[in-house]
C-alpha positions in Angstrom: 0.3 21.5 -20.2 -1.9 21.5 -17.1 -0.5 19.8 -14.0 -1.6 17.5 -11.2 0.6 17.6 -8.1 0.3 14.5 -5.9 0.9 14.9 -2.2 2.5 11.6 -1.2 2.6 10.3 2.4 2.5 7.3 4.7 4.2 3.9 4.0 5.3 2.4 0.7 2.0 0.5 0.0 0.0 3.7 0.6 2.3 5.6 -1.7 1.9 3.0 -4.4 -1.9 3.3 -4.3 -1.7 7.1 -4.4 0.7 7.0 -7.4 -1.2 4.4 -9.4 -4.5 6.2 -8.9 -3.0 9.7 -9.6 -1.2 8.4 -12.7 -4.5 7.1 -14.1 -6.5 10.2 -13.1 -3.9 12.4 -14.8 -4.3 10.4 -18.1 -8.1 10.7 -17.9 -7.8 14.5 -17.3 -5.0 15.0 -19.9 -2.7 16.5 -17.4 1.0 16.0 -16.5 1.5 14.3 -13.1 4.2 15.6 -10.7 5.1 14.4 -7.2 5.4 16.2 -4.0 7.8 13.9 -2.2 8.5 16.1 0.8 5.7 18.2 2.3 3.8 15.4 4.1 6.9 13.6 5.2 8.1 16.7 7.0 5.2 16.6 9.3 5.9 15.8 13.0 3.2 13.2 12.9 4.7 11.3 9.9 7.3 8.7 10.7 7.5 7.2 7.2 9.7 8.0 4.3 9.3 8.6 0.6 10.0 5.3 -1.3 8.9 5.5 -4.9 12.4 6.4 -6.1 13.0 2.6 -5.9 10.8 2.1 -8.9 11.1 3.2 -12.6 8.3 5.7 -12.3 8.0 8.2 -15.1 6.5 11.2 -13.2 9.0 13.8 -12.0 9.3 15.6 -8.7 7.6 19.0 -8.6 9.8 22.0 -8.2 10.2 23.4 -4.6 8.3 26.6 -5.2 5.1 24.5 -5.8 5.5 22.4 -2.6 4.2 23.5 0.8 7.4 23.1 2.7 8.4 24.8 6.0 6.2 27.0 8.2 5.4 29.4 5.5 4.3 26.7 3.1 2.1 25.1 5.9 0.3 28.5 6.5 -0.1 29.1 2.7 -1.7 25.7 2.2 -4.1 26.2 5.1 -5.1 29.6 3.7 -5.7 28.3 0.2 -7.8 25.5 1.6 -9.9 27.9 3.7 -10.5 30.1 0.7 -11.1 27.4 -1.8 -14.9 27.9 -1.8 -14.3 31.4 -3.2 -12.6 30.1 -6.4 -14.7 29.0 -9.4 -11.7 26.9 -10.6 -10.5 24.8 -7.7 -6.8 24.3 -6.8 -7.4 21.2 -4.6 -9.1 17.8 -4.7 -9.0 16.0 -1.4 -10.5 12.5 -1.4 -13.9 12.4 0.1 -14.8 10.3 3.2 -18.1 9.2 4.6 -19.2 9.8 8.2 -17.2 6.7 9.3 -14.0 8.1 7.6 -14.2 5.4 5.0 -13.5 6.3 1.3 -14.8 4.7 -1.9 -14.1 4.8 -5.6 -15.4 8.0 -7.1 -14.1 9.8 -10.2 -17.0 12.2 -10.7 -14.7 15.0 -9.5 -12.7 14.8 -12.8 -15.5 16.8 -14.4 -15.2 19.7 -11.9 -13.7 23.1 -12.9 -10.0 23.2 -11.9 -7.1 25.5 -12.0 -4.2 24.8 -14.4 -2.4 23.4 -11.3 -4.3 20.9 -9.1 -3.2 19.5 -5.8 -4.4 15.9 -5.3 -4.5 14.6 -1.8 -5.8 11.3 -0.4 -5.1 7.5 -0.3 -7.3 6.4 -3.3 -6.9 2.8 -2.2 -9.0 1.1 -4.9 -7.8 -0.7 -8.1 -10.9 0.7 -9.8 -8.9 3.9 -10.3 -6.2 2.2 -12.4 -7.8 -0.9 -13.8 -7.8 0.5 -17.3 -4.1 1.3 -17.0 -3.0 -1.9 -15.4 -0.1 -2.6 -17.9 1.2 0.9 -17.4 1.1 0.6 -13.6 3.0 -2.7 -13.8 5.7 -1.0 -15.8 5.8 2.1 -13.5 6.4 -0.2 -10.6 9.3 -2.1 -12.1 12.0 -2.4 -9.5 15.2 -0.5 -10.3 17.5 -2.9 -8.5 15.8 -6.1 -9.7 19.0 -7.6 -11.1 20.6 -7.2 -7.7 17.6 -8.6 -5.8 17.8 -11.9 -7.8 21.3 -12.6 -6.2 19.8 -13.0 -2.7 19.2 -16.7 -1.8 15.5 -16.2 -0.9 14.7 -15.4 -4.6 15.6 -18.8 -5.9 13.8 -20.6 -3.1 10.5 -18.7 -3.7 10.7 -19.2 -7.4 11.5 -22.9 -7.3 8.6 -23.8 -5.0 4.9 -23.6 -5.1 5.2 -20.6 -2.8 2.4 -18.9 -0.8 3.1 -15.4 0.6 1.6 -14.5 3.9 2.0 -11.3 5.9 1.2 -10.6 9.6 1.0 -6.9 10.5 2.2 -6.4 14.1 1.7 -3.4 16.3 -1.1 -2.0 14.1 -2.4 0.4 16.7 0.7 1.1 18.8 3.0 2.4 16.0 3.8 6.0 15.6 4.5 8.9 17.9 2.3 8.9 21.1 0.5 5.7 20.2 2.3 3.3 22.5 -0.3 2.9 25.2 -1.5 -0.1 27.1 -4.9 0.2 25.4 -3.4 0.3 21.9 -1.0 -2.6 22.8 -4.0 -4.7 23.7 -5.8 -3.8 20.5 -2.7 -4.7 18.5 -2.4 -8.0 20.2 -6.0 -8.8 19.5 -5.5 -7.8 15.8 -2.5 -10.2 15.6 -4.5 -13.1 17.0 -7.4 -12.4 14.6 -5.0 -12.4 11.7 -3.6 -15.8 12.8 -7.1 -17.2 13.0 -7.9 -16.0 9.5 -4.5 -17.2 8.1 -5.0 -20.7 9.6 -8.3 -21.1 7.9 -7.0 -19.7 4.7 -4.0 -22.2 4.8 -6.5 -25.1 5.0 -8.3 -23.7 1.9 -5.1 -23.2 -0.1 -4.1 -26.8 0.6 -7.3 -28.0 -1.2 -6.5 -25.9 -4.3 -2.8 -26.4 -5.0 -0.2 -29.2 -4.6 2.6 -29.1 -2.1 2.3 -25.4 -1.1 5.3 -23.9 0.7 4.3 -21.0 3.0 6.5 -18.0 3.4 5.9 -15.5 6.2 6.6 -11.8 6.3 6.1 -9.5 9.2 7.2 -6.1 10.5 8.0 -7.8 13.8 8.8 -11.5 13.4 10.2 -12.1 16.8 7.0 -11.4 18.8 4.6 -13.4 16.7 3.0 -16.2 18.8 4.3 -18.9 16.3 2.8 -21.8 18.3 -0.6 -20.6 17.2 0.2 -21.0 13.5 -1.2 -24.4 12.6 1.1 -25.0 9.6 4.8 -25.2 8.7 6.3 -22.0 7.2 9.6 -20.3 6.3 10.3 -16.9 7.7 11.5 -14.1 5.5 14.0 -12.5 7.9 16.3 -10.1 6.2 18.1 -8.8 9.3 21.1 -11.1 8.8 21.5 -10.1 5.2 23.9 -7.5 4.1 21.6 -5.4 2.0 22.8 -2.1 0.4 19.3 -1.0 -0.8 16.0 -0.1 0.7 14.9 -3.2 2.7 11.2 -2.3 2.4 11.5 -2.6 -1.4 13.5 -5.7 -1.5 11.0 -7.4 0.9 8.2 -6.3 -1.4 10.0 -7.7 -4.4 10.4 -11.1 -2.8 6.7 -11.1 -1.8 5.7 -10.4 -5.4 7.7 -13.4 -6.6 5.3 -15.8 -4.7 2.9 -18.0 -6.8 -0.1 -17.6 -4.5 -1.1 -15.4 -1.5 -3.1 -15.2 1.7 -3.6 -11.4 2.0 -4.4 -9.4 5.1 -5.5 -5.8 5.2 -1.9 -4.5 4.7 -1.3 -2.3 1.6 2.2 -3.8 1.4 0.7 -7.3 1.3 -1.9 -6.1 -1.3 0.7 -4.8 -3.7 2.9 -7.9 -3.3 0.0 -10.0 -4.5 -1.2 -7.6 -7.2 2.3 -7.4 -8.7 2.8 -11.1 -8.9 2.9 -12.2 -12.6 1.7 -15.7 -12.0 -1.3 -16.0 -14.3 -2.9 -18.8 -12.2 -2.3 -17.2 -8.8 -4.8 -17.8 -6.1 -5.3 -14.9 -3.7 -7.4 -15.2 -0.5 -8.5 -12.1 1.4 -10.6 -11.6 4.6 -14.2 -10.7 4.8 -14.7 -6.9 5.2 -16.2 -7.3 8.7 -13.8 -10.0 10.0 -11.5 -7.8 12.2 -13.2 -6.4 15.3 -11.2 -3.1 15.6 -10.2 -2.5 12.0 -11.6 -1.9 8.5 -9.8 -1.1 5.4 -10.0 2.6 4.5 -11.7 2.1 1.1 -14.9 0.2 0.4 -13.5 -0.7 -3.0 -10.2 -2.0 -1.8 -10.3 -5.6 -2.9 -10.2 -6.8 -6.6 -13.3 -8.8 -7.5 -11.3 -11.9 -8.5 -9.7 -12.3 -5.1 -11.4 -15.0 -3.0 -13.2 -13.7 0.0 -12.9 -16.0 3.1 -16.2 -16.0 5.0 -16.4 -17.1 8.7 
């Protein structure tokens, strides 16, 4: 059977997009999907960690000899990419970007001539890749520790109320090695304030659509949010005081996915929490593509059509 090897990278929400899209692409190409869970995470620039082991995914990890690990593997991959144009059957497909480094849904490459082993690289952040396999993807992303997750008090609170999940992404431009500069700090601060402006308006809209909404707030940095600017009452999801024996990123995502409704920002973590919610009547509000002054999502086809776009 021919193979697709997916090079995973970045944070958990990005990894989920990569996997969901690669899973669907592998089905359409009639190939087996394997995961490279190491190569990109060994990079000095990458501060994130592989996290899909927390789900009941069916695709196995590829054997070491087909990964590009260590210095030799790095050089080998560079050489193969440089000489790719010489091969009639390609070994790689790397997601295409436009001149602004923005991607878009495009499956035309499936019809290209490929080697028996393909390396797939990119974020593929569009539900259009996996819309025809939606039930499969929901099953692939079943949480392994779900029975344990339900024992934490937050779970019952969120399920018993007309809960609305909200995320604020802090430090957007200053995270990562070498990014903590005064310029990036200021851009991050502005991005936080813009998110709050969008959220306040979305809260007003949600209140016209559902009865007695209870707002729950997630953030990667709860302590520095200017809470006085949030024009509504909310409950913080703060897991720092909880004795948690499993991956906190995944438990936090599980809790978010239990909400009934959502005000979604540009975070992939936030996107997947809303998408995985099984509330058939869920209302999901998302920002206009041009709302944030210094940030755009990486894929023009990022948002599902049924999510409500908030215009300003």
